[in-house]
C-alpha positions in Angstrom: -14.9 -11.5 0.0 -13.1 -14.4 -1.4 -11.4 -17.3 0.4 -10.0 -20.5 -1.1 -12.8 -22.7 -2.4 -11.6 -25.7 -0.4 -12.1 -23.9 2.9 -15.1 -25.3 4.8 -14.7 -23.7 8.2 -13.3 -20.6 9.8 -9.5 -21.1 9.9 -7.7 -20.6 13.2 -5.4 -17.7 13.7 -2.7 -17.5 16.4 -3.5 -14.9 19.0 -6.6 -13.9 17.0 -9.1 -11.5 18.4 -12.6 -12.3 17.2 -14.5 -9.1 17.0 -17.5 -10.0 14.8 -19.8 -13.1 15.2 -22.7 -13.3 12.8 -25.6 -15.6 13.9 -27.6 -15.3 10.8 -26.9 -15.8 7.1 -25.0 -12.6 5.9 -24.9 -12.0 2.2 -22.8 -9.6 0.2 -21.3 -7.8 3.1 -19.0 -4.8 2.6 -16.4 -4.4 5.3 -14.6 -1.1 5.9 -11.7 -0.9 8.3 -10.4 2.4 9.6 -6.8 2.3 10.8 -6.0 5.2 13.0 -2.5 6.4 12.1 -0.5 7.2 15.2 -1.5 6.1 18.6 -1.9 9.0 21.0 -5.1 8.5 23.0 -7.1 11.3 24.4 -8.8 9.2 27.1 -11.9 8.6 25.0 -12.0 4.9 24.1 -14.4 5.4 21.2 -12.7 8.5 19.8 -10.7 8.7 16.5 -8.7 11.8 17.3 -5.3 10.4 16.5 -2.8 12.6 14.8 0.6 12.9 13.3 2.5 16.0 14.5 5.0 17.7 12.2 7.8 19.7 13.8 10.2 22.2 12.3 13.9 21.0 12.0 16.4 23.7 11.3 19.8 22.0 11.4 21.2 18.8 9.7 22.2 16.9 12.9 18.9 17.4 14.7 17.0 16.4 11.6 19.0 13.3 11.0 18.8 12.2 14.7 15.0 12.8 14.8 14.5 10.9 11.6 16.6 8.0 12.8 14.4 7.8 15.9 11.2 8.0 13.8 12.6 5.2 11.6 13.1 3.0 14.6 9.6 3.6 15.7 8.2 2.9 12.3 10.0 -0.5 11.9 6.8 -2.4 12.9 4.5 0.3 11.7 3.1 -1.4 8.6 -0.6 -2.1 8.5 -1.9 -5.7 8.0 -5.5 -6.6 7.7 -7.0 -10.1 8.1 -10.6 -11.3 7.9 -12.8 -14.3 7.1 -16.0 -13.2 5.4 -17.2 -16.5 3.9 -19.4 -17.9 6.6 -19.9 -21.7 7.0 -22.3 -23.5 9.3 -22.4 -27.0 10.9 -26.1 -26.7 11.8 -27.6 -24.6 9.0 -28.6 -21.8 11.4 -25.5 -20.3 13.0 -22.7 -18.7 10.9 -19.5 -17.1 12.1 -17.3 -14.5 10.5 -14.4 -12.6 12.0 -12.3 -9.6 11.2 -8.9 -9.3 13.0 -6.7 -6.4 13.7 -3.6 -8.3 12.8 -1.4 -9.2 15.7 1.5 -7.7 13.7 -0.1 -4.3 13.6 0.9 -1.3 15.8 -2.4 0.6 15.3 -5.8 0.6 16.9 -8.6 -0.1 14.4 -12.4 0.2 14.3 -14.5 -1.6 11.8 -17.9 -1.1 10.1 -20.0 -3.6 8.3 -22.5 -2.6 5.6 -25.2 -4.8 4.1 -24.7 -3.3 0.7 -21.9 -2.6 -1.7 -22.8 1.1 -1.8 -21.8 1.4 1.9 -25.1 3.0 2.9 -26.8 0.3 5.1 -24.6 0.2 8.2 -25.4 -2.8 10.4 -22.3 -2.9 12.7 -19.8 -0.5 14.2 -17.1 -1.7 16.5 -15.3 0.2 19.2 -11.5 0.6 19.0 -9.8 -2.7 18.6 -6.2 -2.6 19.8 -3.6 -5.0 18.4 -1.9 -5.3 21.8 0.6 -2.6 21.4 1.3 0.6 19.4 3.8 3.4 19.1 2.9 7.0 19.9 2.8 8.7 16.6 3.9 8.9 13.0 6.7 11.5 12.8 6.8 14.1 10.2 9.1 17.1 9.8 8.9 20.6 8.3 12.3 20.9 6.7 12.4 24.4 5.3 16.0 24.2 4.1 15.5 20.8 2.4 18.3 19.3 4.4 19.3 15.7 3.4 18.4 12.7 5.5 20.1 9.2 5.2 18.3 5.9 5.5 20.1 2.5 5.4 19.2 0.7 2.1 18.6 -2.6 4.0 18.8 -4.1 7.5 22.4 -3.6 8.9 23.6 -2.0 5.7 26.3 0.7 5.8 25.2 2.0 2.5 22.5 4.8 2.8 19.7 6.0 0.6 19.4 9.8 0.8 16.1 11.8 1.0 17.0 15.0 -0.8 15.2 18.2 -1.7 12.1 17.5 0.4 10.7 20.3 2.7 7.9 18.1 4.2 9.2 14.7 5.3 7.5 11.8 7.1 8.8 8.5 8.5 8.5 5.6 6.1 5.1 3.9 6.2 3.4 1.2 4.2 0.0 -0.6 4.0 0.2 -4.4 3.4 -2.7 -6.5 2.1 -2.6 -9.9 3.8 -6.0 -11.0 2.4 -7.0 -13.1 -0.7 -8.8 -10.3 -2.5 -7.9 -7.0 -4.1 -8.7 -4.0 -1.9 -9.4 -0.3 -2.7 -7.9 2.1 -0.2 -9.5 5.4 0.5 -8.3 8.1 3.0 -9.8 10.9 4.9 -7.3 13.6 5.9 -7.8 16.4 8.4 -5.2 19.0 9.4 -5.0 21.1 12.5 -2.9 24.2 13.5 -2.9 25.4 17.0 -2.8 29.2 16.6 -2.0 29.6 20.3 1.4 27.9 19.7 2.3 28.9 16.1 1.6 31.5 13.5 2.1 29.2 10.6 -0.7 28.3 8.2 -1.6 25.3 6.0 -1.6 26.4 2.4 -4.2 25.2 -0.2 -1.7 25.3 -3.1 2.0 25.2 -3.6 4.0 28.0 -1.8 6.3 28.2 -4.8 3.9 30.0 -7.0 2.9 29.1 -10.5 3.4 30.4 -14.0 5.8 33.2 -15.2 5.5 36.7 -14.0 3.5 38.7 -16.5 1.4 35.7 -17.6 -2.4 35.8 -17.0 -2.3 32.7 -14.8 0.8 33.9 -12.7 0.6 33.3 -9.0 3.5 34.8 -7.0 5.4 32.6 -4.4 4.0 32.9 -0.9 6.0 35.0 1.6 4.2 34.2 4.9 5.0 31.3 7.2 3.0 28.5 5.5 3.3 24.9 4.4 1.6 23.1 1.5 1.2 19.5 2.7 -0.4 16.5 1.0 -0.8 12.8 1.3 0.6 10.5 -1.4 0.5 6.8 -2.0 2.0 4.5 -4.6 2.6 0.7 -5.0 5.7 -0.7 -3.5 8.0 -2.8 -5.7 9.0 -4.9 -2.6 7.1 -8.1 -2.0 8.9 -9.2 1.2 7.3 -6.7 3.6 10.7 -6.2 5.3 10.7 -2.9 7.2 14.2 -1.9 6.3 13.6 -2.6 2.6 10.4 -0.6 2.6 12.1 2.2 4.4 14.8 2.4 1.7 12.2 2.4 -1.0 10.4 5.2 0.7 13.6 7.2 1.0 14.3 6.6 -2.7 10.8 7.9 -3.6 11.6 11.1 -5.5 9.7 14.4 -4.8 6.7 14.9 -7.0 4.3 17.8 -7.4 0.8 17.7 -6.1 -1.6 15.9 -8.5 -5.3 16.5 -7.8 -6.3 13.1 -9.3 -4.2 11.1 -6.8 -3.2 13.2 -3.8 -5.0 14.5 -0.7 -4.3 18.1 0.5 -3.9 18.5 4.3 -6.2 21.3 5.4 -8.3 22.2 8.4 -11.4 20.6 6.9 -11.6 16.9 6.3 -11.0 15.8 2.7 -11.6 12.3 1.5 -9.9 10.7 -1.5 -11.6 7.5 -2.9 -9.3 4.8 -4.3 -6.1 6.5 -3.1 -4.4 3.2 -3.8 -5.3 -0.4 -4.9 -3.8 -3.3 -3.0 -3.5 -6.5 -4.9 -4.4 -9.8 -3.2 -1.8 -11.7 -1.3 -1.2 -15.4 -1.6 -3.4 -17.0 1.0 -3.8 -20.8 1.6 -6.8 -22.0 3.5 -7.2 -18.7 5.2 -3.6 -18.4 6.2 -1.4 -15.6 4.8 1.5 -17.1 2.7 3.2 -14.2 0.9 2.7 -10.8 -0.7 2.3 -10.5 -4.5 3.3 -7.6 -6.7 1.1 -4.7 -5.7 0.1 -6.1 -2.3 2.0 -3.4 -0.5 1.5 0.4 -0.9 3.8 3.1 0.4 2.4 6.4 1.7 3.8 9.7 2.9 3.2 13.3 3.8 5.1 15.5 1.5 4.9 19.0 0.1 6.6 22.4 0.3 6.9 25.4 2.5 8.2 29.0 2.4 11.9 28.6 3.2 12.4 32.1 4.6 9.1 33.7 5.7 9.2 37.5 5.4 7.5 38.5 8.7 8.3 35.6 11.0 11.1 33.0 10.8 10.5 29.3 11.4 10.9 28.1 15.0 11.1 24.6 16.4 7.8 25.2 18.2 6.0 25.6 14.8 3.8 22.4 14.3 0.7 21.1 12.6 -1.2 17.9 13.2 -2.8 15.6 10.7 -5.4 12.9 11.3 -5.5 10.2 8.6 -8.2 7.4 8.5 -7.8 4.7 5.8 -10.9 2.8 4.6 -10.7 -0.6 2.8 -13.3 -2.0 0.4 -13.3 -4.7 -2.3 -11.6 -3.5 -5.5 -12.9 -4.3 -9.0 -9.9 -4.9 -11.2 -10.4 -6.1 -14.8 -8.5 -9.3 -15.4 -7.8 -10.9 -18.8 -7.7 -14.5 -19.9 -4.5 -16.4 -20.5 -4.9 -19.3 -23.0 -2.6 -21.7 -24.6 -1.9 -22.6 -28.2 -0.2 -25.7 -29.6 3.1 -26.3 -28.0 6.0 -28.0 -29.9 9.0 -30.2 -29.1 11.8 -31.2 -31.4 12.1 -34.5 -29.4 8.4 -35.2 -29.7 7.8 -34.8 -25.9 5.4 -31.9 -25.9 5.7 -30.1 -22.5 2.8 -29.4 -20.1 2.5 -25.6 -19.7 0.8 -23.6 -17.0 0.6 -19.9 -16.1 0.4 -18.3 -12.7 -1.9 -16.5 -12.2 -4.4 -18.0 -14.5 -6.0 -14.6 -15.3 -4.2 -11.3 -14.8 -4.7 -7.6 -14.8 -2.6 -5.2 -16.9 0.8 -4.8 -15.4 0.8 -8.1 -13.5 3.8 -10.4 -13.7 2.8 -13.8 -15.1 5.0 -16.8 -14.6 5.0 -19.5 -17.3 6.1 -23.0 -16.3 6.8 -25.8 -18.7 7.3 -29.3 -17.3 8.1 -32.6 -18.9 10.6 -31.0 -21.4 12.8 -33.5 -23.1 16.4 -33.5 -21.9 17.6 -33.0 -25.5 15.3 -30.0 -25.9 17.6 -27.4 -24.4 16.5 -24.3 -26.4 13.1 -23.5 -24.8 11.2 -20.3 -25.5 7.6 -19.1 -25.1 5.7 -16.9 -27.5 3.1 -14.5 -25.9 0.6 -13.1 -28.4 -1.9 -10.4 -27.2 -5.3 -10.5 -28.9 -4.9 -8.3 -32.0 -1.4 -7.5 -31.1 2.2 -8.4 -31.8 3.8 -11.5 -30.4 6.8 -11.3 -28.0 9.3 -13.9 -27.0 9.9 -15.0 -23.4 13.2 -16.7 -22.6 12.7 -19.8 -20.4 15.2 -20.7 -17.8 16.0 -24.3 -17.0 15.5 -25.6 -13.4 19.0 -27.1 -12.6 17.5 -29.7 -10.3 15.0 -31.3 -12.6 16.5 -30.4 -16.0 13.0 -30.9 -17.5 11.3 -27.8 -16.0 11.6 -24.3 -17.5 10.1 -21.0 -16.3 9.8 -17.5 -17.6 7.9 -14.3 -16.9 6.2 -11.6 -18.8 4.1 -8.5 -18.0 0.4 -8.8 -18.7 -0.9 -6.3 -21.3 -4.4 -4.8 -21.2 -6.0 -7.7 -22.9 -6.1 -11.5 -23.3 -3.0 -13.4 -24.4 -2.2 -16.8 -25.9 1.0 -18.6 -24.8 2.9 -21.2 -27.0 6.0 -22.9 -25.8 8.5 -24.2 -28.3 11.1 -26.7 -27.2 14.0 -27.1 -29.6 17.3 -29.0 -29.5 
């Protein structure tokens, strides 16, 4: 796992909990962290039986009040992961690494170390590592009448974002990558229905039915008390990590049908989805988290549908199901493409110095072009970005009002190498 090249020793972390110390040379370690979503303990310190519990809400006021409380509980509920996996030694014999359940987390965590990238040779398994505090659970609701819920669009805002048309609703949740490497996130999901308390069932496909009546593939809508629930994840557009902003983005996340390639159905048997989401690396300086980048944060939710008016037994507020979700993190392999530079020009004869950040980029990444040393008389500055074998596009460069000689612009990286040329004209 990568750390900045200039780092020569394990950097300090405030309030850090060192949970792994390696006293031998460790090569090519794969580290998997399981974050246990919701925090209700059953008294077994090594257990992983944590669950979300979804409850039926049948009226607008109760649903909004319950969701507001869940939103308050989830304000600090985002997941951060920190670790130092490059080991350095002062005596050539002893090496130290650490993995930290970030002090900002509100979840317990346990961690496993493997000696191989295939995750088959396990050499370490920790017990539960608490972050110091945690809230009781992630709240989800069965909302059979698809009642609306309102969420403030930002901290203290009086303008609300509405969650509309969703029969399965969960409190806003996000995973945040605070490390210097790209991570692949997988999830194992297990559902549970206590038949001594409810007669509902977890469905294995949509309760709405499929196809048109009379067609060979027609499946009639379900009529029994059942819910089709699945876990979804997607990249967040936010890069601040602010809880209120992420909550509003979750609320604005439109309902979407189950997709086998990307979603995980909640059933009574454990189901694992590899690479549910990819978290892009954050900006890290000498082992210290600086800021999130585009793609460093992923949103996740429980969603789905249910039978609005069961034929034999109506919905009751005592109808519930539980879901256990365990996320695993492993290094992600993302193809990145070269960014090169052609011959820049200047009408005044002062050819600017041009850089790009990042210096290599994956498809969809935002790349920032910076031109410095631009002549004051060259006020019309543009950049031409030419993909290999593709058509050039023009990027408008904006002048820095402080220096007057620095210009910046951005473009979205295509799936291939690009060449950048900056032209400064009067």
